[in-house]
C-alpha positions, 0 to 999 in steps of 0.5 A: 500499500502506498501513502501520499506524503509531504516532506520538509527538511532543514539542515542547520549548524553549517559553518559557511556558504561553501559547506551549505552548498556542499550539503545541498549537493549531497542531498541532491545526490540522495534525492536523485538516487531515490527518484525524487528529482524535480519533486522536491525543491531545496537549496542552500540559504543564508539568512542574516549570516546563518547558513542552512539548507532547506527543502520541501516537496512541491506536491505530495509524493506517493511512497509504497511501503512508507513505514519501511522506507521512512527509517531508511531514508532518514538514515540515508539523509543523515549520512549524506549530510554527515559526509560533508558537515559532521556537526550539522543538525538535520530536521525532517518533518513528514506531512500526511495530506490525505489525513486532512480529508 
């Protein structure tokens, strides 16, 4: 069974714009590997000298076996970030738009 989900993530505690860009590239590689290319908007941001990476789904995405896939994705996401920014903090929020109906 599949479920429609919304995804929003933030990666904080980044040292500078170069590290934020490296994190964005690493996350982009993961999203591409997972088949989400074009479905999730993301990028490096600098707000008053604070660097972070943020992203979210452009529309709900359908995931088969979400209960099994979610922990795998969260672990893969954390690993992709840690490869280029070991001190970074990640936050992933899941939304379930079908629950609103």
